[in-house]
All heavy atoms as an XYZ file, in Angstrom:
670
protein
N      11.538     61.425     27.544
C      11.075     62.454     28.451
C      12.008     63.647     28.352
O      13.227     63.542     28.570
C      10.956     61.868     29.818
C      10.364     62.848     30.809
S       9.878     61.976     32.286
C      11.131     62.591     33.351
N      11.504     64.815     28.256
C      12.405     66.038     28.297
C      12.367     66.678     29.608
O      11.288     66.755     30.266
C      11.856     67.060     27.272
O      11.744     66.454     25.943
C      12.738     68.280     27.188
N      13.529     66.965     30.197
C      13.694     67.618     31.432
C      13.970     69.126     31.241
O      14.584     69.639     30.280
C      14.853     67.120     32.150
C      14.680     65.588     32.473
C      15.829     64.976     33.193
N      15.672     65.595     34.556
C      16.415     65.234     35.512
N      17.312     64.361     35.452
N      16.273     65.816     36.798
N      13.264     69.865     32.046
C      13.328     71.353     31.985
C      14.410     71.885     32.791
O      14.736     73.089     32.773
C      11.934     72.025     32.291
O      11.632     71.561     33.572
C      10.958     71.531     31.218
N      14.956     71.156     33.681
C      15.938     71.652     34.683
C      16.860     70.589     35.073
O      16.567     69.433     34.876
N      18.139     70.919     35.595
C      19.038     69.987     35.972
C      18.642     69.560     37.379
O      17.844     70.164     38.055
C      20.495     70.587     35.969
O      20.502     71.573     36.932
C      20.892     71.054     34.624
N      19.183     68.491     37.892
C      19.059     68.074     39.256
C      19.371     69.087     40.275
O      18.716     69.374     41.227
C      19.889     66.731     39.524
C      19.386     65.550     38.825
O      18.174     65.510     38.443
O      20.139     64.528     38.630
N      20.481     69.868     39.938
C      20.889     71.068     40.846
C      19.770     72.034     40.853
O      19.415     72.525     41.862
C      22.097     71.617     40.282
C      23.320     71.318     41.102
C      24.628     72.066     40.628
O      24.601     73.241     40.556
O      25.494     71.217     40.272
N      19.262     72.317     39.627
C      18.113     73.360     39.693
C      17.019     72.919     40.417
O      16.382     73.677     41.232
C      17.704     73.667     38.174
C      18.663     74.173     37.334
O      19.529     74.877     37.947
O      18.539     74.217     36.101
N      16.600     71.655     40.342
C      15.481     71.086     41.154
C      15.834     71.074     42.613
O      14.957     71.506     43.406
C      15.157     69.677     40.693
C      14.739     69.650     39.211
S      13.362     70.642     38.897
C      12.136     69.341     38.896
N      17.078     70.772     42.916
C      17.430     70.782     44.395
C      17.361     72.148     44.991
O      16.849     72.331     46.066
C      18.844     70.248     44.503
O      19.312     70.348     45.863
N      17.795     73.222     44.200
C      17.752     74.586     44.638
C      16.308     74.978     44.779
O      16.062     75.644     45.782
C      18.396     75.500     43.630
C      19.961     75.415     43.626
O      20.461     74.768     44.581
O      20.495     75.887     42.654
N      15.452     74.531     44.000
C      14.002     74.970     44.167
C      13.489     74.246     45.379
O      12.657     74.898     46.201
C      13.135     74.515     42.984
C      13.232     75.631     41.857
C      12.321     75.146     40.756
N      13.064     75.268     39.510
C      12.988     74.443     38.596
N      12.312     73.304     38.555
N      13.829     74.523     37.472
N      13.713     73.060     45.651
C      13.250     72.270     46.880
C      13.851     72.980     48.089
O      13.092     73.177     49.073
C      13.626     70.804     46.737
C      12.821     70.117     45.763
O      11.783     70.497     45.458
N      13.315     69.026     45.414
N      15.184     73.342     48.079
C      15.708     74.033     49.308
C      15.088     75.367     49.495
O      14.768     75.705     50.665
C      17.212     74.365     49.015
C      18.026     72.966     49.109
O      17.447     71.947     49.571
O      19.248     73.038     48.695
N      14.778     76.096     48.447
C      14.125     77.374     48.553
C      12.681     77.201     49.090
O      12.226     77.976     49.969
C      14.000     78.111     47.329
O      13.311     79.325     47.374
N      12.007     76.169     48.610
C      10.671     76.031     49.060
C      10.640     75.531     50.608
O       9.812     75.970     51.340
C      10.065     74.829     48.259
O       8.772     74.450     48.685
N      11.488     74.682     50.939
C      11.639     74.212     52.331
C      12.021     75.385     53.233
O      11.512     75.457     54.345
C      12.626     73.084     52.483
C      12.224     71.771     51.906
C      13.139     70.704     52.068
O      14.026     70.729     52.944
O      13.069     69.764     51.353
N      12.837     76.280     52.781
C      13.249     77.416     53.603
C      12.025     78.339     53.782
O      11.772     78.771     54.878
C      14.396     78.177     52.983
O      15.488     77.357     52.913
C      14.732     79.484     53.753
N      11.226     78.560     52.741
C      10.058     79.297     52.777
C       9.109     78.699     53.767
O       8.389     79.377     54.555
C       9.445     79.463     51.415
C       8.191     80.343     51.395
O       8.254     81.473     51.903
O       7.149     79.836     50.857
N       8.879     77.429     53.699
C       8.015     76.741     54.640
C       8.415     76.922     56.090
O       7.554     77.213     56.977
C       7.964     75.243     54.380
C       7.318     74.806     53.062
N       6.389     75.701     52.485
C       7.301     73.700     52.314
C       5.961     75.110     51.325
N       6.468     73.935     51.246
N       9.661     76.821     56.350
C      10.192     76.868     57.721
C       9.907     78.273     58.297
O       9.503     78.505     59.364
C      11.679     76.485     57.919
O      12.521     77.351     57.114
C      11.994     75.058     57.528
N      10.168     79.287     57.472
C       9.927     80.675     57.908
C       8.326     80.894     58.132
O       8.028     81.447     59.174
C      10.438     81.688     56.913
C      11.943     81.619     56.872
C       9.969     83.096     57.284
C      12.674     82.246     55.782
N       7.573     80.376     57.213
C       6.195     80.558     57.325
C       5.616     79.778     58.583
O       4.749     80.223     59.287
C       5.453     80.189     56.082
C       5.707     81.032     54.899
C       5.089     80.525     53.602
N       3.702     80.651     53.628
C       2.909     80.153     52.866
N       3.328     79.382     51.848
N       1.602     80.258     52.997
N       6.248     78.607     58.865
C       5.753     77.755     59.917
C       6.083     78.526     61.303
O       5.215     78.694     62.139
C       6.365     76.414     59.991
C       6.247     75.750     61.337
C       5.730     75.518     58.923
N       7.293     79.074     61.261
C       7.784     79.779     62.472
C       6.874     80.982     62.643
O       6.525     81.274     63.877
C       9.245     80.123     62.297
C      10.132     80.485     63.492
C      10.091     79.403     64.540
C      11.533     80.748     63.046
N       6.593     81.740     61.648
C       5.830     82.940     61.775
C       4.230     82.624     62.245
O       3.794     83.388     63.091
C       5.808     83.711     60.474
N       3.752     81.620     61.644
C       2.461     81.136     62.043
C       2.364     80.761     63.476
O       1.409     81.145     64.152
C       1.918     79.921     61.133
O       1.982     80.516     59.785
C       0.627     79.485     61.479
N       3.340     79.914     63.941
C       3.296     79.482     65.361
C       3.497     80.736     66.273
O       2.969     80.806     67.348
C       4.321     78.452     65.668
C       3.917     77.078     65.003
C       5.158     76.130     65.091
C       2.717     76.498     65.805
N       4.334     81.684     65.910
C       4.592     82.828     66.757
C       3.346     83.664     66.813
O       3.042     84.178     67.868
C       5.735     83.680     66.132
C       6.166     84.745     67.023
O       6.516     84.455     68.211
N       6.245     85.916     66.605
N       2.571     83.689     65.820
C       1.379     84.552     65.830
C       0.237     83.943     66.499
O      -0.524     84.532     67.163
C       0.938     84.873     64.304
C      -0.219     85.715     64.250
C      -0.670     85.998     62.747
O       0.297     86.399     61.986
O      -1.792     85.685     62.312
N       0.063     82.542     66.188
C      -1.124     81.851     66.662
C      -0.916     81.136     68.008
O      -1.981     80.711     68.673
C      -1.570     80.798     65.650
C      -2.220     81.502     64.416
C      -2.598     80.455     63.331
N      -3.469     81.037     62.473
C      -4.695     80.921     62.412
N      -5.371     80.182     63.366
N      -5.487     81.529     61.567
N       0.302     80.906     68.467
C       0.540     80.115     69.568
C       0.638     78.624     69.218
O       0.659     78.277     68.059
N       0.796     77.640     70.162
C       0.892     76.285     69.931
C      -0.114     75.661     69.006
O      -1.315     75.994     69.133
C       0.804     75.661     71.285
C       1.245     76.762     72.271
C       0.664     78.031     71.545
N       0.261     74.911     67.954
C      -0.585     74.263     66.968
C      -0.032     72.924     66.667
O       1.132     72.650     66.736
C      -0.694     75.067     65.744
S      -1.464     76.729     65.874
N      -0.907     72.060     66.181
C      -0.504     70.705     65.566
C      -0.124     70.954     64.091
O      -0.564     71.996     63.470
C      -1.624     69.772     65.673
C      -2.020     69.447     67.038
C      -3.295     68.592     67.011
N      -3.345     67.838     68.278
C      -3.155     66.537     68.341
N      -3.037     65.843     67.161
N      -3.238     65.829     69.504
N       0.558     69.979     63.632
C       0.978     70.070     62.169
C      -0.224     70.292     61.255
O      -0.165     71.130     60.333
C       1.801     68.822     61.802
C       1.939     68.689     60.286
C       3.143     68.876     62.446
N      -1.269     69.494     61.481
C      -2.461     69.609     60.561
C      -3.042     71.078     60.666
O      -3.576     71.553     59.604
C      -3.484     68.505     60.899
C      -4.468     68.380     59.795
C      -4.162     68.757     62.244
C      -3.957     67.892     58.554
N      -3.055     71.672     61.816
C      -3.585     73.023     61.898
C      -2.711     74.013     61.126
O      -3.174     74.889     60.445
C      -3.704     73.412     63.366
C      -4.672     72.682     64.245
C      -4.487     72.698     65.677
O      -3.334     73.091     66.167
O      -5.473     72.532     66.375
N      -1.466     73.876     61.217
C      -0.485     74.761     60.467
C      -0.695     74.627     58.970
O      -0.778     75.544     58.249
C       0.999     74.538     60.951
C       1.118     74.663     62.401
C       1.978     75.445     60.162
C       2.499     74.013     62.999
N      -0.786     73.319     58.662
C      -0.984     72.971     57.119
C      -2.247     73.703     56.608
O      -2.227     74.281     55.573
C      -1.104     71.568     56.968
N      -3.335     73.644     57.404
C      -4.553     74.294     57.002
C      -4.505     75.794     56.891
O      -4.906     76.456     55.932
C      -5.726     73.854     57.959
C      -6.220     72.481     57.809
C      -7.292     72.140     58.788
C      -7.723     70.695     58.575
N      -8.778     70.391     59.611
N      -3.785     76.364     57.845
C      -3.669     77.892     57.868
C      -2.780     78.339     56.737
O      -3.142     79.301     56.035
C      -2.969     78.318     59.211
C      -2.493     79.816     59.022
C      -3.933     78.171     60.354
N      -1.792     77.533     56.428
C      -0.870     77.893     55.312
C      -1.264     77.402     53.883
O      -0.679     77.639     52.928
C       0.543     77.453     55.620
C       1.162     78.156     56.809
C       2.564     77.615     57.139
C       1.240     79.561     56.756
N      -2.260     76.526     53.930
C      -2.788     75.811     52.723
C      -1.671     75.027     52.011
O      -1.404     75.221     50.807
C      -3.372     76.890     51.829
C      -4.254     76.202     50.682
O      -4.818     75.162     50.918
N      -4.348     76.834     49.612
N      -0.931     74.236     52.796
C       0.171     73.467     52.374
C      -0.026     72.031     52.884
O      -0.542     71.877     53.974
C       1.508     74.011     52.907
C       1.819     75.403     52.373
C       2.716     73.106     52.544
C       3.016     76.103     52.962
N       0.280     71.031     52.061
C       0.090     69.669     52.570
C       0.879     69.458     53.814
O       1.980     70.088     54.034
C       0.672     68.709     51.442
C       0.285     67.364     51.629
N       0.895     66.455     52.472
C      -0.691     66.603     51.139
C       0.328     65.335     52.508
N      -0.659     65.271     51.654
N       0.324     68.621     54.779
C       1.000     68.404     56.074
C       2.377     67.772     55.988
O       3.209     68.079     56.928
C      -0.006     67.436     56.735
C      -1.313     67.533     56.101
C      -0.989     68.065     54.585
N       2.693     67.084     54.980
C       4.005     66.440     54.947
C       5.122     67.364     54.952
O       6.072     67.354     55.825
C       4.143     65.474     53.812
C       5.599     64.951     53.622
C       3.240     64.240     53.954
N       5.145     68.452     54.174
C       6.293     69.429     54.193
C       6.298     70.243     55.470
O       7.296     70.691     55.957
C       6.066     70.313     52.998
C       4.740     70.035     52.363
C       4.412     68.725     52.929
N       5.034     70.392     56.029
C       4.898     71.083     57.318
C       5.530     70.285     58.405
O       6.262     70.858     59.311
C       3.442     71.400     57.590
C       2.854     72.357     56.508
C       3.308     72.078     59.068
C       3.553     73.745     56.308
N       5.290     69.025     58.410
C       5.895     68.165     59.369
C       7.400     68.178     59.323
O       8.161     68.231     60.278
C       5.368     66.711     59.231
C       5.748     65.792     60.356
O       5.587     66.165     61.489
O       6.365     64.725     59.989
N       7.926     68.127     58.062
C       9.350     68.212     57.851
C       9.983     69.463     58.408
O      10.968     69.597     59.024
C       9.711     68.096     56.375
C       9.622     66.664     55.832
C      10.079     66.600     54.393
N       9.636     65.419     53.744
C       8.971     65.321     52.589
N       8.890     66.414     51.900
N       8.605     64.228     52.106
N       9.235     70.570     58.107
C       9.716     71.840     58.548
C       9.740     72.036     60.078
O      10.671     72.501     60.661
C       8.782     73.010     57.965
N       8.728     71.452     60.684
C       8.637     71.470     62.194
C       9.758     70.593     62.791
O      10.403     70.999     63.808
C       7.269     70.897     62.666
S       5.915     72.054     62.490
N      10.019     69.462     62.185
C      11.122     68.511     62.703
C      12.377     69.278     62.618
O      13.244     69.315     63.443
C      11.199     67.269     61.884
O       9.937     66.591     62.147
C      12.216     66.354     62.382
N      12.661     69.970     61.403
C      13.886     70.629     61.078
C      13.997     71.822     62.196
O      15.135     72.054     62.747
C      13.899     71.266     59.683
C      15.068     72.131     59.442
N      16.352     71.611     59.138
C      15.091     73.459     59.270
C      17.121     72.548     58.857
N      16.461     73.711     58.985
N      13.005     72.585     62.406
C      13.012     73.713     63.354
C      13.224     73.197     64.780
O      13.892     73.856     65.542
C      11.678     74.492     63.220
C      11.511     75.303     61.940
C      10.030     75.743     61.761
C      12.485     76.557     62.014
N      12.719     72.061     65.063
C      12.867     71.516     66.473
C      14.268     71.116     66.603
O      14.913     71.410     67.680
C      11.954     70.376     66.608
C      12.047     69.703     68.042
C      11.131     68.560     68.231
O      10.649     67.986     67.141
N      11.040     68.046     69.478
N      14.811     70.453     65.637
C      16.230     70.031     65.748
C      17.258     71.284     65.816
O      18.228     71.125     66.517
C      16.623     69.304     64.473
C      15.969     67.909     64.421
C      16.205     67.198     63.071
O      16.508     67.817     62.137
N      15.932     65.895     63.092
N      16.860     72.426     65.269
C      17.609     73.669     65.362
C      17.355     74.419     66.700
O      17.995     75.466     66.921
C      17.366     74.599     64.275
C      17.694     73.931     62.915
C      18.978     74.627     62.533
C      19.362     74.294     61.055
N      20.663     74.437     60.774
N      16.433     73.892     67.439
C      16.120     74.584     68.808
C      15.179     75.739     68.579
O      14.989     76.547     69.548
N      14.498     75.929     67.480
C      13.622     77.050     67.261
C      12.147     76.740     67.532
O      11.372     77.671     67.754
C      13.677     77.469     65.748
C      15.079     77.757     65.277
C      15.131     78.203     63.834
C      15.795     78.846     66.176
N      11.837     75.435     67.607
C      10.486     75.035     68.100
C      10.577     73.965     69.108
O      11.650     73.337     69.194
C       9.760     74.403     66.917
C       9.241     75.212     65.781
C       8.307     74.291     64.796
C       8.472     76.326     66.160
N       9.572     73.917     69.929
C       9.601     72.870     70.983
C       8.312     71.959     70.710
O       7.260     72.606     70.554
C       9.627     73.426     72.329
C       9.617     72.352     73.510
C       9.569     73.000     74.866
O       9.447     74.235     74.971
N       9.784     72.218     75.830
N       8.453     70.677     70.697
C       7.179     69.840     70.633
C       6.643     69.711     72.050
O       7.380     69.288     72.923
C       7.614     68.481     69.962
C       6.254     67.718     69.755
C       6.506     66.493     68.959
N       5.231     65.786     68.889
C       4.907     65.014     67.871
N       5.801     64.796     66.978
N       3.707     64.440     67.932
N       5.431     69.870     72.130
C       4.712     69.753     73.526
C       3.840     68.494     73.626
O       3.595     67.912     72.503
C       3.911     70.890     73.760
C       4.692     72.363     73.736
C       3.697     73.476     74.009
O       2.728     73.666     73.410
N       4.182     74.371     74.860
N       3.511     68.110     74.723
C       2.604     66.988     74.846
C       1.305     67.227     74.036
O       0.766     68.301     73.876
C       2.206     66.911     76.400
C       3.374     67.663     77.019
C       3.810     68.674     76.117
N       0.833     66.155     73.455
C      -0.334     66.257     72.578
C       0.071     66.565     71.121
O      -0.859     66.697     70.226
N       1.337     66.680     70.835
C       1.705     66.827     69.485
C       1.701     68.343     68.955
O       1.818     68.512     67.746
N       1.521     69.265     69.820
C       1.634     70.633     69.387
C       3.019     71.122     69.418
O       3.897     70.704     70.094
C       0.728     71.513     70.205
O       1.208     71.507     71.565
C      -0.673     71.215     70.213
N       3.274     72.152     68.533
C       4.609     72.830     68.476
C       4.421     74.251     68.892
O       3.381     74.841     68.724
C       5.140     72.764     67.054
C       5.657     71.402     66.673
C       4.877     70.568     65.824
C       7.035     71.193     66.906
C       5.350     69.397     65.526
C       7.558     69.921     66.487
C       6.661     68.970     65.799
O       7.097     67.772     65.374
N       5.439     74.791     69.575
C       5.509     76.201     69.957
C       6.816     76.770     69.670
O       7.758     76.022     69.612
C       5.103     76.423     71.406
S       6.231     75.684     72.621
N       6.932     78.047     69.502
C       8.224     78.714     69.237
C       8.952     78.997     70.477
O       8.422     79.291     71.482
C       7.861     80.127     68.474
C       9.158     80.885     68.181
C       7.033     79.939     67.344
N      10.268     78.616     70.379
C      11.186     78.901     71.494
C      11.622     80.375     71.495
O      11.445     80.990     70.502
C      12.345     77.993     71.502
O      13.165     78.333     70.391
C      12.112     76.517     71.514
N      12.236     80.787     72.513
C      12.742     82.191     72.638
C      13.789     82.268     71.510
O      13.753     83.455     70.869
C      13.430     82.417     74.016
C      13.799     83.826     74.137
C      12.641     84.800     74.022
O      11.505     84.602     74.382
O      12.857     85.956     73.353
N      14.656     81.377     71.259
C      15.614     81.396     70.150
C      14.874     81.594     68.812
O      15.271     82.348     67.963
C      16.469     80.106     70.172
O      17.135     79.949     71.461
C      17.571     80.233     69.073
N      13.802     80.899     68.637
C      13.023     80.892     67.479
C      12.431     82.328     67.264
O      12.331     82.771     66.066
N      12.025     82.972     68.283
C      11.438     84.292     68.159
C      12.636     85.333     67.775
O      12.345     86.176     66.915
C      10.871     84.776     69.508
C       9.514     84.220     69.812
C       8.986     84.795     71.063
N       7.706     84.056     71.415
C       7.812     82.930     72.203
N       8.998     82.412     72.718
N       6.674     82.300     72.448
N      13.871     85.139     68.305
C      14.981     85.992     67.835
C      15.328     85.755     66.408
O      15.414     86.688     65.671
C      16.167     85.698     68.785
C      17.408     86.320     68.240
C      15.857     86.032     70.237
N      15.315     84.530     65.999
C      15.636     84.183     64.534
C      14.562     84.809     63.690
O      14.783     85.351     62.685
C      15.746     82.634     64.301
C      15.819     82.363     62.860
C      17.068     82.174     65.059
N      13.196     84.606     64.044
C      12.215     85.176     63.281
C      12.303     86.625     63.126
O      11.972     87.220     62.023
C      10.829     84.681     63.904
C       9.691     85.208     63.137
C       9.592     84.543     61.697
C       8.332     84.743     63.873
N      12.579     87.337     64.231
C      12.731     88.845     64.187
C      13.819     89.244     63.123
O      13.673     90.257     62.457
C      13.069     89.424     65.533
C      11.813     89.387     66.457
C      12.141     89.834     67.862
O      13.228     90.459     68.111
O      11.327     89.556     68.745
N      14.929     88.472     63.155
C      15.975     88.822     62.182
C      15.553     88.591     60.766
O      16.042     89.248     59.814
C      17.158     87.969     62.475
C      17.831     88.398     63.780
C      19.120     87.527     64.094
C      19.798     87.897     65.381
N      20.884     87.051     65.678
N      14.644     87.539     60.558
C      14.123     87.222     59.177
C      13.211     88.340     58.609
O      13.116     88.475     57.501
C      13.520     85.830     59.156
C      14.460     84.744     59.421
C      15.476     84.499     58.279
O      15.087     84.716     57.102
N      16.656     84.284     58.503
N      12.410     88.864     59.558
C      11.384     89.797     59.123
C      11.850     91.205     59.200
O      12.333     91.986     58.806
C      10.148     89.693     60.076
C       9.535     88.263     60.036
C       8.335     88.294     61.049
C       9.124     87.920     58.673
């Protein structure tokens, strides 16, 4: 089997993709308001697994808050970070 990239190259691509997902998740929730992972995945046309990972990561950073019923919403800190990204 021939590899087209090193493990480092693949890791960099995954990190970049995950970063892109987190920014897109944050922007989507900021625009639409509270949503479940499956709703975000449909809007972004991305499989729910990376969206769930992104939401968990953003929640751990204090940028999202998980609400009863499994919806996520952007925190004030998340809005500030998003404004700096855009």
